[in-house]
C-alpha positions in Angstrom: 38.6 18.9 29.6 40.4 16.0 31.3 38.5 16.8 34.6 35.2 16.8 32.7 35.9 13.5 31.0 36.8 11.9 34.4 33.4 13.0 35.9 31.4 9.9 36.6 27.8 10.8 35.8 25.8 12.6 33.2 24.3 14.8 35.9 27.8 15.8 37.0 29.0 16.5 33.4 26.0 18.8 32.8 26.5 20.6 36.1 30.2 21.1 35.2 29.3 23.1 32.0 25.8 24.4 32.7 26.7 28.0 33.4 28.7 28.2 30.1 25.9 26.8 27.9 23.8 29.0 25.6 20.1 29.4 26.2 19.4 26.8 23.5 21.9 24.3 24.9 20.4 24.7 28.4 17.0 23.8 27.0 18.5 20.6 25.6 20.3 19.9 28.9 16.9 20.1 30.7 15.4 17.7 28.2 18.3 15.3 28.6 18.0 15.4 32.4 14.2 14.9 32.4 14.4 12.0 30.0 17.5 10.1 31.2 15.8 6.7 31.3 14.5 7.2 27.7 17.6 8.6 26.0 18.6 5.5 24.1 15.3 5.7 22.2 16.0 9.1 20.7 18.2 10.4 17.9 20.1 13.7 18.2 17.6 15.3 15.9 14.6 14.1 18.0 16.2 15.4 21.2 16.8 18.8 19.5 13.1 18.9 18.4 11.9 18.1 21.9 14.1 21.0 23.2 13.0 23.4 20.4 16.5 23.9 19.3 18.7 23.1 16.2 20.7 20.0 15.4 23.9 22.1 15.3 23.1 23.3 18.9 22.7 19.7 19.9 26.0 18.8 18.4 27.7 21.7 20.3 26.0 20.6 23.5 27.2 17.0 23.4 30.8 18.2 22.5 30.6 20.5 25.5 29.9 17.5 27.7 33.2 15.9 26.5 31.8 13.5 23.9 33.1 13.3 20.3 29.7 12.6 18.9 26.1 11.8 19.8 26.9 8.2 19.3 29.7 8.2 21.9 27.2 10.0 24.2 24.7 7.1 23.6 27.4 4.6 24.5 28.1 6.5 27.8 24.3 6.5 28.6 24.1 2.8 28.0 26.9 2.2 30.4 25.4 4.6 33.0 22.1 2.8 32.9 23.8 -0.2 34.4 23.8 1.4 37.8 21.0 -0.7 39.2 21.7 -2.9 42.3 21.7 -5.9 39.9 24.5 -4.3 37.9 26.5 -3.4 41.0 26.3 -7.0 42.2 28.6 -7.9 39.3 31.5 -5.9 40.8 34.4 -7.6 42.5 33.7 -8.7 46.1 35.6 -7.1 48.9 38.1 -9.4 50.7 37.9 -7.4 53.9 35.9 -8.6 56.9 32.3 -7.6 57.5 33.3 -5.6 60.5 35.9 -3.6 58.5 33.3 -3.1 55.7 30.9 -1.7 58.2 33.5 0.7 59.5 34.2 1.8 56.0 30.5 2.2 55.4 30.2 4.5 58.4 33.2 6.6 57.4 31.8 7.0 53.9 28.5 8.3 55.4 30.3 10.6 57.7 32.4 12.0 54.8 29.2 12.4 52.8 27.6 14.5 55.5 30.7 16.6 55.9 31.1 17.4 52.2 27.3 18.0 51.8 27.2 20.4 54.8 29.8 22.6 53.2 27.9 22.8 49.9 24.3 23.4 51.0 23.4 27.1 50.2 22.2 29.0 53.3 19.6 31.0 51.2 18.0 27.8 49.9 17.8 26.3 53.4 16.1 29.5 54.7 13.7 29.6 51.7 12.7 26.0 52.3 12.0 26.7 56.0 9.9 29.7 55.1 7.8 27.6 52.7 7.2 24.8 55.2 6.3 27.2 58.0 4.0 29.6 56.1 2.1 27.1 53.9 -1.6 26.5 54.5 -1.0 22.8 53.6 2.1 20.8 53.0 1.7 18.0 50.5 4.5 15.3 50.5 5.3 13.0 47.7 8.1 10.6 46.7 8.1 7.4 44.7 10.3 4.2 44.6 13.5 4.8 46.6 12.4 8.4 47.4 9.3 7.1 49.3 11.3 6.3 52.4 12.4 9.9 52.8 9.0 11.3 51.8 7.3 9.0 54.5 9.8 10.3 57.1 9.2 13.9 56.1 5.4 13.4 56.3 5.7 11.7 59.7 7.8 14.4 61.3 6.1 17.4 59.8 2.6 16.1 60.7 3.7 16.1 64.4 4.8 19.7 64.4 2.2 21.4 62.3 -1.3 20.8 60.9 -2.4 20.0 57.4 0.5 17.8 56.3 -0.9 15.4 53.6 0.6 12.6 51.6 0.3 12.5 47.8 1.5 8.9 47.7 -1.9 7.3 47.0 -2.1 3.6 46.2 -5.4 4.1 44.4 -3.8 6.7 42.1 -6.0 9.6 43.4 -3.4 12.3 43.0 -5.8 14.3 40.8 -8.5 14.1 43.5 -6.1 15.2 46.2 -4.5 18.0 44.2 -7.9 19.4 43.3 -7.9 20.8 46.9 -4.5 22.5 46.5 -4.0 26.3 46.1 -1.4 29.0 45.8 -1.2 28.9 49.6 0.2 25.4 49.6 3.6 23.7 49.2 4.4 20.4 47.7 7.5 18.8 49.2 8.8 16.3 46.6 11.6 13.8 47.0 13.5 12.9 43.8 16.2 10.3 44.2 17.5 7.9 41.6 16.3 5.6 40.2 13.8 8.3 39.4 10.1 7.8 38.8 8.6 9.1 35.6 5.4 9.9 37.5 6.8 12.7 39.7 7.3 15.4 36.9 3.6 15.0 36.0 2.5 15.3 39.6 4.5 18.4 40.1 3.3 20.0 36.9 -0.3 19.4 38.1 0.5 20.9 41.5 1.9 24.0 39.8 -1.3 24.2 37.7 -3.2 24.3 40.9 -1.0 27.2 42.1 1.0 25.3 44.7 4.7 26.1 45.3 7.2 23.3 45.0 10.2 22.3 47.3 12.3 19.5 45.9 14.9 17.4 47.8 17.1 15.6 45.3 20.5 13.9 44.9 20.9 15.3 41.3 23.6 17.9 40.9 21.4 19.7 38.3 17.8 18.8 39.0 15.6 18.1 35.9 12.7 19.4 38.1 14.3 22.7 38.8 12.1 24.5 36.3 9.0 23.3 38.2 10.4 24.2 41.6 10.6 27.3 43.8 13.4 25.8 46.0 15.7 22.9 45.3 17.8 21.3 48.1 20.5 18.8 47.1 20.9 16.0 49.5 24.3 14.5 49.0 25.9 13.0 45.9 24.2 10.9 43.3 27.4 9.1 42.3 27.7 6.4 45.0 29.5 3.1 44.8 27.8 0.8 47.3 25.2 -1.8 46.4 22.5 0.6 47.5 22.5 4.5 47.6 22.9 6.2 50.9 20.2 8.6 52.1 21.9 9.7 55.3 22.1 13.4 54.1 18.4 13.4 53.2 17.3 11.9 56.5 19.4 14.4 58.4 18.0 17.3 56.4 14.4 16.2 56.9 15.0 15.9 60.7 16.5 19.4 60.8 13.7 21.0 58.7 11.0 19.5 60.9 12.7 20.5 64.1 13.2 24.0 62.8 9.6 24.3 61.8 8.7 23.3 65.3 10.8 26.0 66.8 9.4 28.7 64.5 5.8 27.5 65.3 6.7 26.9 68.9 3.4 27.6 70.7 1.3 25.9 68.0 3.6 22.9 67.9 3.5 22.6 71.7 -0.3 22.6 71.6 -0.4 20.0 68.8 2.1 17.7 70.5 0.1 17.9 73.7 -3.1 16.9 71.8 -1.2 14.0 70.2 0.0 12.8 73.6 -3.6 12.9 74.9 -4.7 10.8 71.9 -2.0 8.3 72.7 -3.4 8.0 76.2 -7.0 7.6 74.9 -5.9 5.0 72.4 -3.6 3.3 74.9 -1.4 2.4 71.9 2.1 3.0 73.3 4.0 0.8 75.7 4.0 2.5 79.1 7.8 2.0 79.6 8.8 3.4 76.2 
């Protein structure tokens, strides 16, 4: 239990015990993960009702996470919600030089990549590649901090295969766009903290249309797992810098796009050739670059 109590985040605590939970307790775990930003507004009874389980099951669940009571759990959640950049600014400043801080930053990212590479399941990686290669259309979506990785994924995949479309619509036209989706399509969703409450609804709508779902996330146990065909975890959610690092996610997206290109080699070569001809026609690139 000491190891569990020393675990930094709610996601990590749930991951630690998830396999040992009863079916009722797992339902509650999924509700807790999906509603992390709203947890302070619920009583234990209300969370149990949302999960369709009993108050006694809820009490066992919170004890299994290492909390003496639901109230101690609420205190922990309140503390965890102080992980915004504003809250992190209150931490003690480093007395080392900027150069040394930069070297430490690089070493932290290198260690992140090393640890992550050893934990990424081969089967999940192969399954993700199969989805991206065989889909009629690939829809890409990611909000807030996740948008950067989603934009990168859309940019690379659109170069190596056709019918790669973004669901990040400023006019809020997700319904219009998803009306064209089918069971032959894949939605590539990026879900990093601080998480958008919009994404679960978008993925639920995509599943209603029949689309398969591939999620890239930093969560040890993804609250979107029940809506997903494949989940790829991109590094650790528990990070200590002012801003979270997305080095693992960017590396993964780069690899996935390059691998799709290799598997669709002839089609990708033709597409890249057409793109180059369009650049010549548009005269939009510097001739020396």
